[in-house]
KOLPA-776498 format. One record per residue (C-alpha): residue number from 1; residue in one letter; x negated, y, z negated. Coordinates in Angstrom, 3 decimals, always signed. Example, Ala and Ser with C-alpha at 12.3 -4.5 7.8 and 13.67 -1.06 7.14 Angstrom:
BEGIN
<pt 1,'a',<-12.300,-4.500,-7.800>> <pt 2,'s',<-13.670,-1.060,-7.140>> 
//
This chain:
BEGIN
<pt 1,'m',<+1.618,-21.677,+28.355>> <pt 2,'s',<+2.883,-18.080,+26.782>> <pt 3,'h',<+0.144,-16.533,+25.065>> <pt 4,'q',<+0.921,-16.072,+21.667>> <pt 5,'p',<+0.539,-12.242,+20.609>> <pt 6,'e',<-2.341,-11.560,+17.570>> <pt 7,'a',<-0.210,-9.251,+16.095>> <pt 8,'f',<+3.271,-7.929,+16.987>> <pt 9,'v',<+6.274,-5.606,+16.027>> <pt 10,'e',<+9.234,-5.904,+14.018>> <pt 11,'r',<+12.163,-3.734,+13.923>> <pt 12,'r',<+13.639,-3.020,+10.795>> <pt 13,'g',<+16.265,-0.592,+10.680>> <pt 14,'r',<+14.257,+2.680,+11.040>> <pt 15,'t',<+10.789,+1.056,+10.011>> <pt 16,'g',<+8.748,-0.960,+12.348>> <pt 17,'v',<+6.840,-3.831,+11.316>> <pt 18,'v',<+3.204,-4.436,+12.533>> <pt 19,'w',<+2.494,-8.277,+11.503>> <pt 20,'l',<-1.197,-9.467,+11.948>> <pt 21,'n',<-0.613,-12.661,+13.831>> <pt 22,'r',<-3.514,-15.500,+13.117>> <pt 23,'p',<-1.872,-16.874,+10.034>> <pt 24,'d',<-4.517,-20.104,+10.257>> <pt 25,'a',<-7.440,-17.910,+10.151>> <pt 26,'l',<-5.951,-15.822,+7.246>> <pt 27,'n',<-5.405,-13.195,+10.227>> <pt 28,'a',<-9.094,-12.469,+10.933>> <pt 29,'f',<-9.453,-9.940,+13.322>> <pt 30,'t',<-10.899,-10.809,+17.011>> <pt 31,'v',<-11.516,-7.578,+19.286>> <pt 32,'n',<-7.972,-8.733,+21.167>> <pt 33,'m',<-5.940,-8.174,+18.096>> <pt 34,'l',<-7.788,-4.872,+16.928>> <pt 35,'g',<-6.657,-3.953,+20.284>> <pt 36,'e',<-2.866,-5.329,+20.092>> <pt 37,'i',<-2.621,-3.632,+16.406>> <pt 38,'r',<-3.682,-0.484,+18.088>> <pt 39,'a',<-0.789,-0.615,+20.483>> <pt 40,'a',<+1.790,-1.661,+18.541>> <pt 41,'v',<+1.206,+1.494,+15.887>> <pt 42,'a',<+0.721,+4.031,+19.421>> <pt 43,'d',<+3.992,+2.674,+20.440>> <pt 44,'l',<+6.143,+2.774,+16.809>> <pt 45,'s',<+4.464,+6.303,+17.119>> <pt 46,'a',<+6.033,+7.570,+20.226>> <pt 47,'d',<+9.408,+6.299,+19.218>> <pt 48,'p',<+11.494,+8.638,+17.783>> <pt 49,'e',<+14.236,+6.022,+15.566>> <pt 50,'i',<+11.066,+5.012,+14.012>> <pt 51,'v',<+10.169,+6.977,+10.440>> <pt 52,'g',<+7.791,+4.965,+9.522>> <pt 53,'i',<+5.547,+1.627,+9.985>> <pt 54,'v',<+4.660,-1.021,+7.539>> <pt 55,'i',<+1.303,-3.269,+8.192>> <pt 56,'s',<+1.210,-6.806,+6.666>> <pt 57,'g',<-0.007,-10.284,+7.577>> <pt 58,'r',<+1.858,-13.155,+8.149>> <pt 59,'g',<+1.105,-16.129,+5.961>> <pt 60,'r',<-1.106,-16.764,+3.244>> <pt 61,'g',<-2.782,-13.607,+3.522>> <pt 62,'f',<-2.869,-9.919,+4.390>> <pt 63,'c',<-6.066,-10.310,+6.120>> <pt 64,'a',<-9.506,-11.866,+5.829>> <pt 65,'g',<-11.422,-9.530,+7.889>> <pt 66,'f',<-13.373,-9.864,+11.007>> <pt 67,'d',<-12.962,-13.660,+12.488>> <pt 68,'t',<-16.847,-14.503,+10.941>> <pt 69,'a',<-17.752,-16.155,+14.728>> <pt 70,'a',<-16.772,-13.637,+16.376>> <pt 71,'l',<-18.535,-11.121,+13.920>> <pt 72,'a',<-22.067,-13.914,+14.089>> <pt 73,'a',<-21.682,-13.632,+17.850>> <pt 74,'l',<-21.771,-9.806,+17.501>> <pt 75,'a',<-24.798,-9.571,+15.032>> <pt 76,'g',<-26.314,-12.035,+17.569>> <pt 77,'g',<-25.919,-9.218,+19.903>> <pt 78,'e',<-22.862,-11.661,+21.865>> <pt 79,'g',<-20.087,-11.116,+22.912>> <pt 80,'e',<-18.109,-7.502,+23.099>> <pt 81,'a',<-19.034,-5.375,+21.221>> <pt 82,'t',<-16.566,-2.456,+21.618>> <pt 83,'v',<-13.393,-2.238,+19.374>> <pt 84,'p',<-10.625,-1.139,+21.482>> <pt 85,'s',<-9.505,+2.681,+21.202>> <pt 86,'m',<-7.275,+5.137,+23.007>> <pt 87,'p',<-8.174,+9.010,+24.173>> <pt 88,'g',<-8.334,+11.203,+21.290>> <pt 89,'d',<-8.881,+8.370,+18.650>> <pt 90,'p',<-11.574,+9.163,+15.938>> <pt 91,'a',<-14.643,+6.965,+15.211>> <pt 92,'g',<-13.788,+4.443,+12.661>> <pt 93,'v',<-11.696,+1.154,+13.951>> <pt 94,'f',<-8.546,+2.170,+11.904>> <pt 95,'s',<-8.547,+6.251,+11.389>> <pt 96,'y',<-6.225,+6.498,+14.030>> <pt 97,'l',<-3.888,+5.596,+10.763>> <pt 98,'i',<-4.421,+8.696,+8.640>> <pt 99,'a',<-4.066,+10.575,+12.199>> <pt 100,'a',<-0.678,+9.268,+13.382>> <pt 101,'d',<+2.480,+11.257,+12.468>> <pt 102,'k',<+4.496,+8.415,+10.462>> <pt 103,'p',<+4.031,+6.979,+6.885>> <pt 104,'v',<+1.994,+3.934,+7.466>> <pt 105,'v',<+2.198,+1.875,+4.191>> <pt 106,'a',<+0.427,-1.720,+4.082>> <pt 107,'a',<+2.075,-4.820,+2.604>> <pt 108,'v',<-0.575,-6.937,+1.185>> <pt 109,'d',<-0.092,-10.369,-0.452>> <pt 110,'g',<-2.863,-12.534,-0.686>> <pt 111,'p',<-6.563,-11.654,-0.112>> <pt 112,'a',<-7.343,-8.066,+1.770>> <pt 113,'a',<-11.057,-8.390,+2.238>> <pt 114,'g',<-14.086,-7.046,+4.189>> <pt 115,'g',<-11.918,-5.536,+7.626>> <pt 116,'g',<-8.985,-6.351,+6.198>> <pt 117,'f',<-9.957,-3.987,+2.987>> <pt 118,'v',<-10.539,-1.623,+5.299>> <pt 119,'l',<-7.054,-1.639,+6.711>> <pt 120,'a',<-5.170,-1.346,+3.986>> <pt 121,'l',<-7.762,+1.436,+3.321>> <pt 122,'m',<-6.708,+3.679,+5.578>> <pt 123,'c',<-2.731,+3.270,+5.342>> <pt 124,'d',<-1.144,+5.855,+3.437>> <pt 125,'l',<+0.385,+3.982,+1.013>> <pt 126,'r',<-0.296,+0.161,-0.259>> <pt 127,'v',<+2.690,-1.927,-2.054>> <pt 128,'a',<+1.247,-5.307,-3.614>> <pt 129,'s',<+2.239,-8.583,-4.341>> <pt 130,'e',<+0.943,-9.595,-8.000>> <pt 131,'t',<-1.186,-12.517,-6.047>> <pt 132,'a',<-2.961,-10.000,-3.637>> <pt 133,'v',<-6.533,-9.305,-4.447>> <pt 134,'f',<-8.797,-6.397,-2.629>> <pt 135,'a',<-12.540,-7.679,-1.615>> <pt 136,'p',<-14.885,-5.085,+0.013>> <pt 137,'v',<-17.814,-7.596,+0.192>> <pt 138,'f',<-19.866,-5.279,+2.713>> <pt 139,'a',<-22.977,-5.395,+0.425>> <pt 140,'g',<-22.696,-8.914,-0.124>> <pt 141,'v',<-23.392,-9.671,+3.692>> <pt 142,'g',<-25.713,-6.786,+4.237>> <pt 143,'l',<-23.067,-4.266,+5.334>> <pt 144,'v',<-22.139,-0.974,+4.518>> <pt 145,'a',<-18.998,+0.768,+3.428>> <pt 146,'e',<-17.468,+1.115,+7.157>> <pt 147,'h',<-15.158,+2.748,+8.971>> <pt 148,'g',<-14.283,+5.725,+6.555>> <pt 149,'t',<-14.027,+3.512,+3.065>> <pt 150,'a',<-16.882,+5.229,+2.045>> <pt 151,'w',<-14.888,+8.782,+2.910>> <pt 152,'v',<-11.498,+7.407,+1.652>> <pt 153,'l',<-12.151,+5.273,-1.318>> <pt 154,'p',<-13.382,+7.425,-3.660>> <pt 155,'r',<-10.576,+10.338,-3.167>> <pt 156,'l',<-8.176,+7.646,-4.207>> <pt 157,'v',<-9.983,+5.995,-7.347>> <pt 158,'g',<-12.880,+8.436,-8.378>> <pt 159,'t',<-16.462,+8.136,-7.396>> <pt 160,'a',<-17.770,+5.668,-10.197>> <pt 161,'t',<-14.961,+3.486,-9.570>> <pt 162,'a',<-15.350,+3.477,-5.728>> <pt 163,'l',<-18.830,+2.771,-6.217>> <pt 164,'r',<-18.756,-0.418,-8.224>> <pt 165,'m',<-16.216,-1.511,-5.870>> <pt 166,'l',<-18.116,-1.357,-2.949>> <pt 167,'w',<-21.540,-2.520,-4.378>> <pt 168,'s',<-19.909,-5.357,-5.977>> <pt 169,'n',<-19.067,-8.565,-4.192>> <pt 170,'d',<-15.946,-8.856,-7.262>> <pt 171,'r',<-12.887,-9.680,-6.299>> <pt 172,'m',<-10.136,-6.948,-7.794>> <pt 173,'s',<-6.397,-8.077,-8.523>> <pt 174,'a',<-3.810,-6.583,-7.623>> <pt 175,'r',<-2.917,-5.408,-11.486>> <pt 176,'e',<-6.757,-3.694,-11.430>> <pt 177,'a',<-5.904,-1.845,-8.378>> <pt 178,'r',<-2.949,-0.990,-9.337>> <pt 179,'e',<-4.452,+0.591,-12.558>> <pt 180,'v',<-7.279,+2.411,-10.729>> <pt 181,'g',<-5.092,+4.131,-8.146>> <pt 182,'l',<-5.318,+1.485,-5.093>> <pt 183,'v',<-2.144,+0.111,-4.998>> <pt 184,'d',<+0.923,+2.637,-5.185>> <pt 185,'e',<+3.477,-0.093,-5.780>> <pt 186,'l',<+3.089,-3.534,-7.391>> <pt 187,'v',<+5.943,-6.294,-6.779>> <pt 188,'p',<+6.445,-9.784,-8.840>> <pt 189,'a',<+4.600,-12.392,-7.182>> <pt 190,'g',<+6.942,-14.424,-5.184>> <pt 191,'s',<+8.692,-11.104,-4.019>> <pt 192,'s',<+8.260,-9.614,-0.709>> <pt 193,'p',<+5.969,-6.219,-0.037>> <pt 194,'v',<+6.845,-6.049,+3.113>> <pt 195,'d',<+10.516,-5.840,+1.566>> <pt 196,'a',<+10.018,-3.176,-1.032>> <pt 197,'a',<+8.254,-1.127,+1.908>> <pt 198,'v',<+10.151,-1.147,+4.717>> <pt 199,'d',<+13.381,-0.356,+1.972>> <pt 200,'y',<+11.215,+2.525,+0.953>> <pt 201,'l',<+10.751,+4.145,+4.392>> <pt 202,'n',<+14.546,+3.547,+5.402>> <pt 203,'g',<+15.046,+5.403,+2.010>> <pt 204,'l',<+13.210,+8.327,+3.328>> <pt 205,'a',<+14.607,+8.199,+6.974>> <pt 206,'e',<+18.438,+8.374,+5.309>> <pt 207,'s',<+17.361,+11.050,+3.062>> <pt 208,'v',<+14.225,+13.303,+4.653>> <pt 209,'s',<+13.297,+14.716,+7.067>> <pt 210,'p',<+10.961,+12.997,+9.982>> <pt 211,'a',<+9.449,+16.307,+11.139>> <pt 212,'s',<+8.462,+17.453,+7.715>> <pt 213,'l',<+7.121,+13.795,+6.858>> <pt 214,'r',<+4.676,+14.453,+10.022>> <pt 215,'d',<+3.533,+17.899,+8.615>> <pt 216,'t',<+3.284,+17.393,+5.216>> <pt 217,'k',<+0.979,+14.455,+6.109>> <pt 218,'r',<-1.109,+16.477,+8.010>> <pt 219,'l',<-1.587,+18.536,+6.393>> <pt 220,'v',<-2.873,+16.766,+2.706>> <pt 221,'y',<-4.862,+15.169,+4.943>> <pt 222,'r',<-6.612,+18.156,+6.263>> <pt 223,'g',<-6.695,+19.634,+2.781>> <pt 224,'w',<-8.806,+16.887,+1.667>> <pt 225,'a',<-12.217,+18.526,+3.774>> <pt 226,'a',<-10.914,+22.579,+3.042>> <pt 227,'a',<-11.863,+24.780,+0.937>> <pt 228,'f',<-8.289,+26.186,-1.262>> <pt 229,'r',<-7.834,+29.464,+0.678>> <pt 230,'e',<-8.638,+27.567,+4.083>> <pt 231,'a',<-5.834,+25.054,+3.389>> <pt 232,'l',<-3.366,+27.716,+1.711>> <pt 233,'d',<-4.322,+30.326,+4.630>> <pt 234,'e',<-3.331,+27.010,+7.122>> <pt 235,'v',<+0.215,+26.108,+5.088>> <pt 236,'d',<+1.599,+29.140,+5.811>> <pt 237,'p',<+2.118,+29.289,+9.008>> <pt 238,'v',<+3.733,+25.780,+9.369>> <pt 239,'q',<+5.821,+26.512,+6.293>> <pt 240,'n',<+7.150,+29.601,+7.927>> <pt 241,'a',<+8.267,+27.893,+10.965>> <pt 242,'s',<+9.686,+24.884,+8.909>> <pt 243,'v',<+12.298,+27.145,+8.180>> <pt 244,'l',<+13.716,+27.745,+11.535>> <pt 245,'r',<+13.798,+24.255,+12.455>> <pt 246,'p',<+17.203,+22.735,+12.675>> <pt 247,'d',<+16.211,+19.974,+9.690>> <pt 248,'v',<+16.598,+22.971,+7.494>> <pt 249,'t',<+19.754,+24.138,+8.710>> <pt 250,'e',<+21.266,+20.286,+8.587>> <pt 251,'g',<+19.528,+19.940,+5.217>> <pt 252,'l',<+21.511,+23.024,+3.921>> <pt 253,'r',<+24.278,+21.727,+5.371>> <pt 254,'a',<+24.926,+18.198,+3.874>> <pt 255,'r',<+23.498,+19.182,+0.550>> <pt 256,'a',<+26.497,+21.747,+0.207>> <pt 257,'q',<+28.604,+19.114,+1.838>> <pt 258,'r',<+27.707,+16.435,-0.379>> <pt 259,'r',<+26.426,+13.858,+2.453>> <pt 260,'a',<+23.394,+12.427,+3.801>> <pt 261,'p',<+21.380,+14.592,+6.086>> <pt 262,'v',<+21.172,+13.414,+9.670>> <pt 263,'f',<+17.521,+14.947,+10.973>> <pt 264,'d',<+16.358,+14.948,+13.915>> <pt 265,'g',<+13.359,+12.072,+14.996>> <pt 266,'v',<+9.561,+13.334,+15.050>> <pt 267,'d',<+9.568,+14.215,+19.190>> <pt 268,'g',<+11.784,+17.307,+17.680>> <pt 269,'s',<+10.498,+20.787,+17.330>> <pt 270,'d',<+6.781,+21.105,+16.155>> <pt 271,'t',<+5.729,+23.508,+13.558>> <pt 272,'g',<+1.990,+23.696,+15.652>> <pt 273,'v',<-0.054,+21.876,+12.420>> <pt 274,'q',<-2.578,+19.929,+13.995>> <pt 275,'a',<-3.194,+16.408,+12.881>> <pt 276,'p',<-5.606,+15.577,+10.991>> <pt 277,'r',<-9.632,+15.981,+11.389>> <pt 278,'v',<-10.903,+12.251,+10.959>> 
//
């Protein structure tokens, strides 16, 4: 009997979609599934033809968090407690998404609860169906805002709103999440947030330098923890180096010729800005 992957990749144009594939369990995480997600993101990050990554769940929900049986076993001291990682990964189960060189978009339909909420939060953008719901649920089971949630959420929605969400067991609707800034694009019920996210990233692939996307993402996240002067000093050599990239010549020529630019992939020349310190 062939093994059914718990996460798999679908390529759509220059976008890679990572599908969580335990629909009968609302895509609840197992340790094996976490490893398959990490490997899928690593493969797409290394592919120069891929400009951006979408993460979504098959079936009725985005992700219900960690599988309850597995979590109960870990709480009782049983089973494997080590989350799969790769050399250089920062602490936190999905914080590697912030350090990824490419835009990562969560496409949320149905519940994003517990660890599923963390996964959506650690993506760069969130596109949600009107039927999506967001539920941290940590305090209700005696846990804390884990895996970087307490650091990222206040930066997206503000301190007071973050505390209210993390203290409460209440579910937040997609429309409410859009109002507070947690959701970046809302699509009608019955429409596919995956299609919307793929269209957005493929649109970037047609018009924006992947190397610029990479460096801008790095600078934004590094700037979260930097003083203003430090951030300016870091940007200056990066912007000077970027001027010398072939992408700039191509972008200016394409604009003058009124055509779409053809940029190199993100394995091209690097301006030297380091991945964010997460």
